[in-house]
C-alpha positions as CSV (number, residue, x, y, z in Angstrom):
1,M,14.1,-11.5,-21.1
2,R,16.4,-10.1,-23.7
3,S,19.0,-7.6,-22.6
4,K,17.4,-4.6,-24.3
5,L,14.7,-4.6,-21.6
6,I,17.2,-3.2,-19.1
7,S,17.7,-0.1,-21.2
8,L,13.9,0.5,-21.6
9,I,12.8,0.1,-17.9
10,A,12.3,3.8,-17.5
11,L,9.9,3.8,-20.4
12,I,7.6,1.2,-18.9
13,S,4.5,2.7,-17.4
14,M,2.3,-0.4,-17.3
15,G,2.2,-2.4,-14.1
16,L,1.8,-5.7,-16.0
17,S,3.7,-6.9,-19.1
18,I,2.1,-8.9,-21.8
19,H,4.1,-11.3,-23.9
20,A,4.1,-10.2,-27.6
21,Q,5.9,-10.9,-30.8
22,E,8.9,-8.9,-31.9
23,L,7.4,-6.7,-34.6
24,N,4.6,-4.2,-34.7
25,L,4.5,-3.0,-38.3
26,S,1.7,-1.2,-40.0
27,V,1.2,-2.2,-43.6
28,T,-0.4,0.0,-46.3
29,I,-0.8,-0.9,-50.0
30,N,-1.6,1.9,-52.5
31,T,-3.0,0.9,-55.9
32,P,-3.6,4.1,-57.9
33,K,-3.3,2.7,-61.4
34,L,-4.9,-0.8,-61.4
35,K,-6.2,-2.0,-64.7
36,L,-6.5,-5.8,-64.5
37,A,-6.5,-6.7,-60.8
38,D,-9.4,-6.8,-58.4
39,P,-8.7,-4.2,-55.6
40,Q,-10.0,-6.7,-53.0
41,V,-6.8,-8.7,-53.7
42,F,-4.8,-6.0,-52.1
43,Q,-7.1,-5.8,-49.1
44,S,-6.4,-9.5,-48.5
45,L,-2.7,-9.0,-49.1
46,E,-2.5,-6.0,-46.7
47,T,-4.1,-8.1,-43.9
48,T,-1.9,-11.2,-44.7
49,I,1.4,-9.2,-44.7
50,T,0.4,-7.5,-41.4
51,E,-0.3,-10.8,-39.7
52,F,2.8,-12.3,-41.2
53,F,5.1,-9.7,-39.7
54,N,3.3,-9.2,-36.4
55,N,2.1,-12.7,-35.5
56,T,5.3,-14.6,-36.3
57,A,7.8,-15.5,-33.6
58,W,11.0,-14.4,-35.3
59,T,13.4,-15.2,-32.4
60,D,13.6,-17.2,-29.2
61,D,13.7,-14.0,-27.2
62,E,10.8,-12.6,-25.2
63,F,9.4,-9.2,-26.0
64,D,7.0,-7.3,-23.9
65,T,4.4,-5.2,-25.7
66,Q,6.3,-2.0,-25.2
67,E,9.5,-3.5,-26.5
68,R,8.1,-4.4,-30.0
69,I,9.9,-2.9,-32.9
70,E,7.7,-0.2,-34.4
71,G,7.6,0.5,-38.1
72,S,5.7,0.5,-41.3
73,I,5.7,-1.1,-44.7
74,Q,4.2,0.9,-47.5
75,I,3.7,-0.8,-50.9
76,N,2.9,1.3,-53.9
77,V,1.7,-0.8,-56.7
78,K,2.9,0.7,-60.0
79,E,1.6,-1.8,-62.5
80,D,-0.6,-4.9,-62.6
81,I,0.9,-7.1,-65.2
82,S,-2.0,-9.5,-64.8
83,S,-4.7,-10.2,-62.2
84,N,-2.1,-11.7,-59.9
85,S,1.3,-10.3,-61.0
86,F,2.5,-6.9,-60.0
87,V,5.3,-4.4,-59.9
88,A,5.6,-2.2,-56.8
89,D,7.9,0.0,-54.7
90,F,8.4,-1.1,-51.1
91,Y,9.1,1.5,-48.4
92,V,10.4,0.1,-45.1
93,S,10.7,2.3,-42.0
94,T,11.4,1.3,-38.4
95,S,12.2,3.1,-35.1
96,R,13.2,2.3,-31.6
97,P,12.4,4.1,-28.3
98,I,15.0,6.2,-26.5
99,Y,15.6,5.7,-22.9
100,N,13.8,8.0,-20.4
101,S,11.9,9.9,-23.1
102,N,8.9,9.8,-25.4
103,Y,11.2,10.0,-28.4
104,Y,11.5,7.3,-31.1
105,S,14.6,7.3,-33.2
106,Q,14.3,6.1,-36.8
107,T,16.6,3.1,-37.3
108,L,15.8,2.1,-40.9
109,L,14.5,4.0,-44.0
110,L,14.7,1.7,-47.0
111,L,13.3,2.0,-50.5
112,D,13.1,-1.2,-52.7
113,R,12.1,-0.1,-56.2
114,D,10.3,-2.0,-58.9
115,V,9.7,-5.3,-57.0
116,N,8.1,-8.0,-59.1
117,F,5.8,-10.4,-57.2
118,S,2.7,-12.5,-57.6
119,Y,-0.2,-13.0,-55.2
120,E,-3.5,-14.8,-55.3
121,Q,-6.3,-13.4,-53.1
122,F,-6.3,-15.1,-49.7
123,G,-3.0,-16.8,-50.4
124,P,-0.5,-17.3,-47.6
125,I,2.8,-15.6,-47.0
126,F,5.5,-18.2,-46.0
127,N,8.5,-17.7,-43.7
128,N,11.4,-18.3,-46.1
129,A,14.1,-18.5,-43.5
130,G,14.5,-22.2,-44.1
131,S,13.7,-22.6,-47.8
132,F,12.5,-20.5,-50.8
133,S,8.8,-20.6,-51.6
134,D,8.0,-17.5,-53.7
135,N,9.5,-14.1,-54.3
136,L,7.1,-12.0,-52.2
137,S,7.5,-14.4,-49.2
138,A,11.3,-14.3,-49.5
139,I,11.4,-10.5,-49.7
140,L,9.2,-10.0,-46.7
141,T,11.1,-12.6,-44.6
142,Y,14.3,-10.9,-45.6
143,Y,12.9,-7.5,-44.4
144,A,11.9,-9.0,-41.1
145,Y,15.5,-10.2,-40.4
146,V,17.1,-7.0,-41.6
147,I,14.7,-5.1,-39.2
148,L,15.7,-7.3,-36.4
149,G,19.4,-7.1,-37.1
150,V,19.4,-3.3,-37.3
151,D,17.4,-3.1,-34.0
152,Y,19.6,-5.5,-32.1
153,D,22.8,-3.7,-33.4
154,S,21.5,-0.6,-31.7
155,F,21.2,-2.3,-28.3
156,S,24.4,-4.4,-28.2
157,P,27.7,-4.3,-30.2
158,L,27.2,-6.4,-33.4
159,G,24.0,-7.8,-31.8
160,G,22.3,-8.2,-35.1
161,E,24.8,-10.6,-36.6
162,R,22.7,-13.8,-36.5
163,F,19.8,-12.0,-38.2
164,F,21.9,-10.6,-41.0
165,E,23.3,-14.1,-41.6
166,I,19.7,-15.4,-41.9
167,A,19.0,-12.6,-44.4
168,Q,22.1,-13.6,-46.4
169,N,20.9,-17.3,-46.4
170,I,17.6,-16.1,-47.8
171,I,19.5,-14.4,-50.6
172,N,21.5,-17.5,-51.3
173,S,18.4,-19.7,-51.4
174,V,16.7,-17.6,-54.2
175,P,16.7,-19.8,-57.4
176,P,18.3,-18.5,-60.6
177,N,15.0,-18.2,-62.4
178,I,13.8,-15.8,-59.7
179,S,17.0,-13.8,-59.3
180,G,17.2,-13.5,-63.1
181,S,14.0,-11.6,-63.1
182,D,14.6,-9.7,-59.8
183,N,18.2,-8.7,-59.8
184,S,17.9,-7.0,-56.4
185,W,18.9,-10.5,-55.1
186,T,22.2,-10.3,-57.0
187,A,25.4,-8.2,-57.3
188,V,24.5,-7.1,-60.8
189,G,22.5,-4.0,-61.6
190,S,22.1,-1.5,-58.8
191,S,24.7,-1.2,-56.1
192,R,21.9,-0.4,-53.6
193,N,19.7,-3.4,-53.4
194,R,18.9,-6.3,-51.1
195,Y,22.1,-8.2,-52.0
196,W,24.4,-5.2,-51.4
197,L,22.7,-4.2,-48.1
198,I,23.5,-7.6,-46.5
199,E,26.9,-7.7,-48.2
200,N,27.7,-4.3,-46.6
201,L,26.4,-5.2,-43.2
202,L,28.5,-8.4,-43.0
203,N,31.6,-7.0,-44.7
204,P,34.5,-6.8,-42.2
205,R,35.3,-3.3,-43.5
206,V,31.9,-2.1,-42.1
207,K,32.3,-3.6,-38.7
208,S,33.3,-0.3,-37.2
209,Y,30.1,1.2,-38.7
210,R,28.0,-1.3,-36.9
211,Q,29.9,-0.6,-33.6
212,A,29.3,3.1,-34.2
213,M,25.5,2.5,-34.5
214,Y,25.6,0.9,-31.1
215,D,27.5,3.9,-29.7
216,Y,25.1,6.3,-31.5
217,H,22.0,4.8,-30.0
218,R,22.8,3.1,-26.7
219,R,25.7,5.2,-25.5
220,S,24.5,8.6,-27.0
221,L,20.8,8.9,-27.6
222,D,19.9,6.7,-24.6
223,T,21.9,8.9,-22.3
224,M,21.0,12.3,-23.8
225,T,18.6,13.3,-21.0
226,D,21.3,12.6,-18.4
227,D,24.2,14.4,-19.9
228,P,23.5,16.1,-23.2
229,D,27.0,17.4,-23.8
230,R,28.6,14.0,-23.2
231,A,26.0,12.2,-25.2
232,R,26.5,14.6,-28.1
233,A,30.3,14.1,-27.9
234,I,29.7,10.3,-28.1
235,M,27.5,10.8,-31.1
236,L,30.1,12.9,-32.8
237,S,32.7,10.2,-32.2
238,A,30.3,7.6,-33.7
239,I,29.7,9.8,-36.8
240,T,33.5,10.3,-37.1
241,A,33.9,6.5,-37.1
242,I,31.3,6.2,-39.8
243,G,33.1,8.9,-41.8
244,E,36.3,6.7,-41.6
245,V,34.3,3.8,-43.0
246,N,33.2,6.1,-45.9
247,R,36.9,6.8,-46.7
248,T,37.8,3.1,-46.9
249,F,34.5,1.9,-48.4
250,P,33.1,4.9,-50.4
251,N,29.7,5.0,-52.0
252,S,28.6,1.9,-50.2
253,M,24.9,1.4,-49.8
254,I,25.0,1.3,-46.0
255,L,26.4,4.8,-45.8
256,K,23.7,6.2,-48.0
257,L,21.2,4.4,-45.9
258,F,22.7,6.0,-42.7
259,S,22.4,9.5,-44.2
260,D,18.8,8.9,-45.4
261,T,17.8,7.4,-42.0
262,K,19.7,9.7,-39.6
263,R,20.1,13.1,-41.5
264,D,17.2,15.0,-39.8
265,E,18.0,13.6,-36.4
266,I,21.7,14.5,-36.6
267,I,20.9,18.1,-37.7
268,E,18.5,18.5,-34.8
269,V,20.9,17.1,-32.2
270,F,23.7,19.4,-33.3
271,Q,21.7,22.6,-33.5
272,V,22.8,23.3,-29.9
273,A,26.4,22.1,-30.4
274,T,29.5,24.2,-30.4
275,A,30.7,25.7,-33.6
276,G,33.6,23.2,-33.8
277,E,31.2,20.2,-33.4
278,K,28.9,21.6,-36.1
279,T,31.7,22.0,-38.5
280,K,32.9,18.5,-37.9
281,V,29.5,17.0,-38.5
282,Y,28.9,19.1,-41.6
283,D,32.2,18.1,-43.1
284,I,31.7,14.4,-42.4
285,M,28.0,14.2,-43.5
286,T,28.6,16.2,-46.7
287,E,31.5,13.9,-47.6
288,I,29.2,10.8,-47.0
289,D,26.3,12.2,-48.9
290,P,27.5,15.2,-51.1
291,A,24.3,15.2,-53.1
292,L,22.4,16.4,-50.0
293,S,25.0,18.8,-48.6
294,S,22.5,21.6,-48.6
295,E,20.5,19.7,-46.0
296,F,23.3,20.3,-43.5
297,N,23.7,24.1,-44.2
298,S,22.0,24.9,-40.9
299,L,25.0,23.4,-39.2
300,R,27.4,25.5,-41.2
301,T,25.5,28.7,-40.8
302,G,24.0,28.1,-37.4
303,R,20.5,28.7,-38.8
304,K,17.7,26.2,-39.4
């Protein structure tokens, strides 16, 4: 039984546990502008992706049903280049339960724009952890290991390392003809893509960020019902550490991802904080994500 079960015992209300896979993701595919493709192709694809994520054993660890990582994958098809070739935006969102509560904390909120992929109706999705088969399979396998890594990091210090390394191996296995047409696998183009996400997560300069994510979740949120003031102080310390990463590694993808994923939660937690705590959070978060500084105005003014 993996170690995270210990922290979730208080959430278990079922008398019996049932062995399950690691992921419990809902998949939705939206196709508002199809011109060439049969809509039934996407019904098949939706089912295939759902089964790929939720029926694959991604680790050697055991998960009970209530331990599965909750989340969603939303695919918005923007263009059908042919009957089996498409361009889409992928939205990935996951969350994890918080000890002794009914609350789920969002752990990942990721947008992957303008993804090119091909799919034939009833075609399979392959696990690309070992070798490359096709772009869609590689992308989905990559997502699976990123999701696992982020979740494990929240339950133990640097606990997601092995999963991020697998995601990096997937990037390295993408052949040049594929990465040439999908530069999200490469360092060129956008600084916020699949390549840079894993580069950031495995970069030694970001190690303190990943430690802070453990403190934020396991030492702060998971203890919030026991001692809110202490838990909030630990969260402030974690946010402060992330602010230090921002000063040494500014404009990195992982910091923008942190702001996108945790912004609303941080604002809510610190609504009841002292004026000094609110000011510190406001200063750090607006330095991390100045474009969204207005979102944190309630901490500066004391009003929602």
